[in-house]
C-alpha positions in Angstrom: 134.3 99.0 93.8 137.6 98.9 90.9 137.2 101.6 88.6 137.9 101.1 85.0 141.6 102.2 83.8 141.5 104.6 81.0 143.0 104.4 77.4 142.5 102.8 74.4 142.5 99.0 74.5 143.4 96.4 71.5 142.7 92.8 71.4 144.8 90.7 69.3 143.7 87.2 68.6 145.8 84.6 67.0 144.3 81.6 65.3 145.8 78.2 65.3 143.6 76.1 63.0 140.8 74.3 65.4 142.4 75.1 68.6 140.6 78.7 69.2 139.9 77.2 73.4 142.3 80.1 74.6 140.7 82.6 72.7 137.5 81.6 73.5 138.6 81.7 77.3 140.1 85.4 76.9 137.1 86.9 74.8 134.8 85.3 77.7 136.2 86.9 80.3 136.5 90.1 78.9 132.7 90.0 78.6 132.1 88.8 82.2 134.1 92.0 83.4 132.9 94.4 80.7 135.6 95.4 78.9 134.9 96.3 75.3 138.5 97.0 73.1 138.6 99.7 70.7 139.8 97.7 68.4 140.0 93.8 67.7 142.2 92.1 65.1 142.0 88.2 64.5 143.2 85.3 62.2 142.2 82.1 61.3 139.9 80.1 63.8 139.5 83.2 66.0 137.8 84.8 63.0 134.4 83.1 63.7 134.6 83.1 67.4 134.8 86.7 67.3 131.8 87.5 65.1 130.0 85.1 67.2 131.3 87.1 70.1 130.5 90.1 68.8 126.7 89.6 67.9 126.7 88.7 71.4 126.2 85.0 72.0 127.7 83.0 75.1 130.4 81.3 73.8 131.3 79.0 76.5 127.8 76.1 75.6 129.0 76.5 71.8 133.2 75.4 72.9 132.2 73.0 75.2 129.6 70.9 72.2 133.1 71.1 70.1 134.9 69.4 73.0 132.2 66.7 73.3 132.4 66.1 69.5 136.3 66.4 69.1 137.0 64.2 72.0 134.9 60.9 71.4 137.8 58.6 73.0 139.0 59.3 76.8 142.0 58.7 77.8 144.1 56.8 77.9 142.8 56.5 74.3 142.5 60.4 73.9 145.3 60.3 71.2 143.1 58.8 68.4 140.1 61.7 68.4 143.3 63.2 66.2 143.2 60.7 64.1 139.7 60.4 63.9 139.5 64.0 62.5 142.4 63.3 60.5 140.4 60.1 58.9 136.9 61.5 59.0 137.9 65.4 58.5 135.6 67.9 60.8 131.8 68.3 60.4 131.0 71.5 58.7 134.6 72.5 58.5 136.1 70.2 56.1 136.4 66.5 55.0 139.4 63.9 53.2 139.7 64.8 49.6 139.6 61.1 48.6 137.0 61.6 45.8 139.1 64.0 44.7 142.7 62.1 45.1 141.1 59.0 42.5 139.8 61.5 40.4 143.3 62.8 39.4 144.2 59.4 38.6 141.8 58.4 36.9 141.9 61.5 34.4 144.8 61.2 31.5 147.6 61.8 31.9 148.7 65.1 29.7 152.5 64.7 30.4 154.7 61.7 32.0 156.9 63.3 34.1 157.8 62.5 37.7 156.7 66.0 39.5 153.1 64.4 37.8 153.2 61.3 39.8 153.9 63.2 42.8 151.2 65.7 42.3 148.8 62.3 41.9 150.6 60.3 44.5 151.1 63.3 47.0 149.1 66.5 45.9 148.7 69.5 47.5 145.0 68.8 48.4 144.6 66.8 51.4 141.2 68.1 52.7 138.3 70.1 51.3 136.4 73.1 53.0 133.0 72.4 53.7 131.8 75.4 55.3 128.4 77.0 53.8 128.0 80.1 52.0 125.5 81.3 54.3 127.9 80.9 57.6 130.4 83.3 55.5 128.1 85.4 55.2 127.4 85.5 58.9 130.5 86.4 59.6 130.9 89.2 57.0 127.6 90.6 58.5 128.5 90.3 61.6 131.5 92.3 61.3 130.5 95.3 59.2 127.7 96.0 61.2 129.8 96.0 64.5 130.7 99.7 66.3 133.8 97.6 66.9 136.6 98.1 64.9 137.6 95.0 63.3 140.4 93.9 61.1 141.4 90.2 59.7 144.3 89.2 57.1 144.6 86.9 53.5 147.4 86.5 51.3 147.7 86.0 48.0 150.1 84.2 47.5 150.8 84.4 43.6 151.3 88.5 43.6 152.7 87.9 47.7 150.5 91.0 48.5 149.0 90.7 52.3 145.8 91.8 52.5 144.2 93.7 55.4 140.0 93.2 55.2 138.6 96.0 57.7 135.0 97.4 58.5 133.9 100.6 58.5 134.6 101.3 61.4 138.5 100.0 61.5 138.1 102.3 58.7 137.4 105.3 61.0 139.2 104.2 63.6 142.8 103.6 61.6 142.2 106.5 59.5 142.1 105.1 56.1 140.0 103.8 52.5 139.0 100.5 51.4 141.2 99.9 48.0 143.9 102.1 49.9 148.0 100.7 50.3 149.2 101.3 53.5 152.7 99.8 54.5 152.8 96.0 53.7 148.9 95.7 53.6 146.2 96.7 51.1 143.2 97.6 53.1 140.4 95.7 51.6 136.2 95.0 52.4 134.8 92.4 54.5 132.9 90.4 52.2 132.0 86.5 52.7 134.8 86.0 50.1 137.3 87.5 52.4 136.1 85.3 54.8 136.6 82.2 53.1 139.7 83.3 52.1 141.0 83.9 55.7 140.0 80.4 56.5 141.5 78.3 53.3 144.1 76.3 54.7 146.9 75.4 52.9 146.0 71.7 53.1 143.0 72.4 51.0 145.2 73.0 48.1 145.7 75.7 45.7 143.8 74.8 42.4 141.8 77.6 40.9 138.6 75.7 40.3 138.5 75.6 43.9 140.0 78.9 44.9 139.2 81.4 42.8 140.2 84.5 44.5 143.5 82.4 45.3 143.3 84.0 48.4 145.2 81.9 51.8 144.6 81.9 55.2 146.6 85.2 56.4 147.9 83.6 60.0 150.6 81.6 57.5 152.5 85.1 57.2 151.3 86.8 60.2 149.6 84.9 63.1 149.0 88.1 65.1 148.2 91.7 63.6 149.9 94.1 66.0 150.9 97.6 64.7 147.7 98.4 63.9 146.9 98.3 67.1 149.9 100.8 67.6 146.8 103.7 68.6 146.1 101.6 71.5 147.2 102.5 75.2 147.3 98.4 76.1 147.7 95.8 73.3 146.6 92.0 74.7 148.6 89.1 72.5 145.7 86.0 72.9 148.2 83.3 72.1 147.4 80.0 71.0 150.8 78.6 72.0 154.3 80.0 73.6 156.5 82.0 72.6 159.3 79.3 74.2 158.9 75.8 73.7 158.1 73.9 76.7 159.2 70.7 77.8 161.7 67.9 76.1 163.0 69.4 72.7 161.9 67.5 69.8 162.5 63.6 69.5 160.9 62.7 66.1 159.5 63.4 62.8 156.1 64.5 63.8 157.5 66.9 66.9 160.1 68.4 64.6 156.9 69.5 62.3 155.3 71.2 65.2 158.4 73.0 66.1 158.6 74.2 62.9 155.0 75.3 62.5 155.5 77.5 66.0 158.2 79.1 64.5 156.6 79.8 61.4 153.9 81.6 63.7 156.3 83.1 66.0 158.6 85.0 63.7 156.2 87.7 62.5 155.2 88.5 65.9 158.8 88.7 67.1 159.3 91.0 64.4 156.3 93.4 65.2 156.6 93.2 68.8 160.9 94.3 68.3 159.2 97.4 66.5 157.1 98.2 69.0 159.8 97.6 72.1 162.0 99.9 70.3 159.6 102.5 69.6 159.0 102.4 73.2 162.4 102.8 74.2 162.9 105.4 71.8 159.9 107.5 73.6 160.7 106.2 77.3 164.4 108.1 77.0 163.3 111.3 75.3 164.8 110.5 72.3 161.5 110.5 70.1 159.5 113.1 71.0 157.0 113.4 68.3 153.1 113.2 69.9 152.0 110.5 67.2 154.1 108.4 68.9 153.8 107.1 72.5 154.6 103.7 74.6 152.8 100.9 74.3 151.7 98.5 76.9 151.7 94.6 74.9 150.1 92.1 77.6 150.7 88.5 76.3 147.5 85.7 77.4 149.2 82.5 76.5 149.2 78.5 76.0 151.5 77.2 79.1 151.2 73.9 77.9 153.3 71.7 75.0 150.4 71.2 72.2 151.4 68.7 69.4 150.9 68.8 65.6 148.0 66.1 65.9 146.5 68.9 68.5 145.5 71.3 66.6 142.5 70.6 66.0 140.9 69.2 68.9 139.7 71.7 71.3 140.1 70.9 74.8 138.4 72.0 78.1 141.0 72.4 80.0 142.6 75.1 77.6 139.5 77.0 78.4 139.6 77.1 82.0 143.0 77.9 82.3 142.6 80.5 79.6 139.1 81.8 81.0 141.0 82.0 84.7 144.6 83.6 83.3 142.5 86.5 81.1 140.2 87.3 84.1 143.6 88.1 85.7 145.5 90.2 83.6 142.3 92.1 82.7 141.4 92.7 86.3 145.1 93.8 86.7 145.5 95.8 83.8 141.6 97.1 83.1 140.7 97.9 86.8 142.7 100.2 89.3 141.0 99.4 93.0 139.0 102.2 94.8 141.0 104.1 97.5 140.6 102.9 100.9 138.2 105.1 103.3 140.0 105.7 105.9 138.7 103.2 109.4 136.7 106.5 111.1 134.4 107.0 107.8 134.2 102.7 107.9 132.8 102.6 111.4 130.4 106.0 110.6 129.0 104.2 108.0 128.6 100.7 109.5 126.6 102.5 112.5 
C-alpha cells in the first residue's frame, strides 16, 4: 500500500472561457485518488466546476454532456462547432447580442461623432450572459459552506482594484478578514454578485445598466492565483494552455490573436512563479532563514496540444481524457510514497 505524503497541498485551477475539460480531468483524478487540498484557488470557467466538485458531484458525465452539446459536427467538419457557438451562443451561458445591437441604431444619436458611430457599428457588447440567479447563488453557497479554503478573483477596471473573494475556511487559512487589504488584492466575501463578476467576460460589454457592480473576470488580470498558496508545500498549477507556443508560429490573423491571448494569460503567471522560485533559491542556499519562509514545489499539469482561438468554448473529450491520465500520474508521483518492500523471507512466510 502507498503512503500519502505529508505536507499541505494547494490546487491552482486556471479557467479559460468554456474550455475547462483539462481542469475537470484534474479534479476527477484528485477525487479518484482521495487527495484533498489544503486550499483551492480557481478562476473564470473553473469556478462553477470547482463548486460542483466540492458538492461531491461526479463531473465526468456532466462534462460529457457538455461535450455532446458543443460538438454538433463530427470531423472533418468539426471546425463548424466553434462557428455554431459564435453565431448562436452557448445555451444557459450566453447568447449573441443581436437585439441590443439593433437597439443602439434605433436610439437617437446624442452627438454625431466618429466614436459614436464606432460604438454602434462595432460595440464592445458582443454577447449577453444567461446564467440564472439561482445558479450563481448555488456556486456561492457551495463555496461558503465548504470546509476547504476557496478563493477566486474579480477585477474592477474603473478603480484598478483586484479583488480576491474567499470563504470562511480561507479566512482562517490565510489569517485575513474580508475587507482587509493585503498586497495588491482586497479580500472580499463570496456572494452571488461576486460569482457573476468573476464570470463576466469582456465581450459582454461594460455598460453600467448591464453590470452595475462593474466587476469583470479576474482571469484577465491574473489567470492563476498562486501566491496565496505559499503556505502549501506543493502547489498544482492546472494549466488549460501551455507555457510555450506549441507547433508552428502564427501564420494568420486569428492565430496571432490566439498568440496574444496566451501571452496575456501567461504574463502574470510567470511573474508570480518567478517570485516563488527566488524564495525557493534563497531558502535552499541558506540565505533566507526566517521560519515563515520555506521551499514550495510547483507542479505544472498543462495541456500539451495547441488549441486555437476558436476552440476556447468547445469542450473536447480528448482534453479531459489526457488530463485525467496526466493528473493521475502527477498526483500519484507527488502525493504517495510506495510502502517499503518486505524481505523475501517475510513474503515467503506470509505465503505459507
